C-alpha positions in Angstrom: 64.4 39.7 -203.9 66.7 37.0 -203.1 69.0 35.8 -205.0 70.4 32.4 -204.8 74.1 31.8 -205.9 74.0 27.4 -206.5 76.6 24.8 -208.1 78.4 22.1 -206.6 80.7 22.4 -203.9 83.3 24.2 -203.8 82.2 26.5 -206.7 82.8 29.8 -204.6 78.8 29.9 -203.5 80.0 31.0 -200.1 82.5 33.3 -200.8 80.2 34.9 -203.9 77.6 35.0 -201.5 78.9 36.9 -198.3 80.8 39.7 -200.9 77.4 39.6 -202.8 75.5 40.4 -199.9 78.0 42.7 -198.3 78.1 45.0 -201.8 74.4 45.4 -202.1 74.1 45.6 -198.0 71.8 42.6 -198.0 71.4 39.8 -195.5 73.7 36.3 -196.1 72.5 32.4 -195.4 73.7 29.8 -196.6 71.8 27.0 -196.9 74.1 24.0 -195.3 73.3 25.7 -192.3 69.5 24.3 -192.6 70.4 20.6 -192.6 70.0 18.7 -190.6 72.6 17.3 -188.1 71.8 13.3 -189.3 72.7 15.0 -193.0 75.4 16.5 -192.0 76.9 13.3 -190.8 75.9 11.6 -193.6 78.3 13.8 -196.0 81.3 13.7 -193.1 81.1 9.9 -193.8 80.9 10.3 -197.8 77.4 8.7 -198.0 75.4 10.7 -200.5 71.6 12.6 -199.9 69.1 11.7 -200.8 65.7 13.2 -202.5 64.4 12.2 -199.2 67.0 13.4 -197.0 67.2 16.9 -198.5 63.4 17.5 -198.9 63.3 19.5 -195.0 66.0 21.1 -196.0 64.5 22.4 -199.2 61.3 23.6 -196.9 62.7 25.2 -194.4 65.1 26.9 -197.2 61.8 27.9 -198.6 59.9 28.9 -195.7 63.2 31.1 -194.9 63.0 32.5 -198.4 59.7 33.9 -197.6 60.7 35.2 -194.5 63.8 37.5 -196.1 61.0 38.4 -199.0 58.7 39.5 -196.6 60.9 41.7 -194.2 64.5 42.4 -195.9 64.9 44.2 -199.4 66.9 41.4 -201.0 68.7 38.4 -199.3 71.6 36.6 -200.8 71.5 32.6 -200.5 74.3 30.0 -201.3 72.7 26.5 -202.1 73.4 24.1 -204.3 70.0 23.7 -206.1 71.7 20.9 -208.3 68.6 19.9 -209.5 65.0 21.6 -211.1 63.2 20.1 -208.2 65.2 21.5 -205.7 64.6 25.0 -207.5 61.0 24.7 -207.9 60.7 24.4 -204.2 63.5 27.0 -203.9 61.4 29.4 -205.8 62.5 29.4 -209.6 58.8 30.6 -210.5 59.3 33.2 -208.3 60.1 36.5 -209.8 61.2 37.2 -206.9 63.9 34.6 -206.8 67.0 35.4 -209.3 69.3 32.1 -209.2 73.2 32.3 -210.3 75.0 29.0 -211.5 78.2 29.0 -210.5 79.6 27.0 -213.1 83.2 25.3 -213.2 84.8 22.0 -214.1 85.1 18.9 -212.5 89.2 18.9 -211.6 89.2 22.8 -211.0 86.5 22.3 -208.6 88.2 19.3 -206.8 91.5 20.6 -206.3 89.9 24.0 -204.8 87.6 20.8 -202.4 91.2 19.7 -201.5 92.5 22.8 -200.4 89.4 24.0 -198.2 90.4 23.1 -194.8 87.2 23.7 -192.4 84.3 22.5 -193.7 82.2 19.0 -193.2 81.7 18.4 -197.3 83.7 15.3 -198.3 85.7 15.7 -201.6 84.5 12.2 -202.4 81.0 13.8 -203.2 81.9 15.5 -205.8 81.6 13.3 -208.4 78.1 12.6 -207.1 76.9 16.3 -207.6 78.4 16.6 -210.7 76.0 13.5 -211.8 72.7 15.1 -210.2 73.8 18.7 -211.8 71.1 19.4 -213.8 71.7 22.3 -215.4 69.7 25.7 -215.0 67.6 27.1 -217.8 66.7 30.4 -216.1 69.8 31.2 -214.1 72.7 33.7 -214.8 76.2 31.8 -215.6 79.1 32.9 -214.4 82.7 30.7 -214.6 84.1 30.2 -211.6 87.7 30.3 -212.9 86.9 33.9 -213.0 88.4 36.1 -210.0 85.6 36.9 -207.9 85.6 40.4 -208.3 84.6 39.7 -211.7 81.8 36.9 -210.7 80.4 40.3 -208.6 80.7 42.9 -211.5 78.7 39.9 -213.9 75.6 39.3 -210.9 75.8 42.8 -210.5 75.2 43.6 -214.4 73.0 41.4 -214.6 71.0 42.6 -211.5 71.1 46.0 -213.0 69.8 44.7 -216.2 66.7 42.3 -215.2 65.5 46.1 -212.7 66.4 48.4 -216.0 63.5 46.0 -217.7 61.1 45.9 -214.4 61.3 49.7 -214.5 60.6 49.6 -218.4 57.9 47.6 -218.4 56.1 49.2 -215.6 56.3 52.9 -217.4 55.1 51.4 -220.4 51.8 48.8 -217.9 52.7 46.3 -218.4 54.3 44.9 -215.1 53.1 45.9 -211.5 54.8 48.5 -209.8 
């Protein structure tokens, strides 16, 4: 399984993703590491990325997801995945890919970005991310105003419920082993 922790910049994707991966003893990756130098430079300069800028980035991440599914027991990915079309590329319809949306208000996340020191994302781009965000229909939604451990616990409970439901269907002969 690959769990994609999604949301706007400053929502806590990396913090939650790393802690979740550590708890599960899974690998962790940050989608920011897949950006081209040109994309990083644009974002540093406050220039929003276009869908064309994102296309090779998303395809590279999808290839990595396929490797993780094949080679690892589980993996956690921190990725904005703001639009439905991006989530489709990443694996929205793949039963082995689960999305967790870290949802928070503009003011809270803006404050977090202002306090963050070591990241290339220009806080001026936050509004464009909220404008681009398409609410995910099939994601676990978690409130980012909660403490990190509460968020991780909610994710773990949801994963356990998915696993229990799969096992129940498998025992009934309604799902593959």
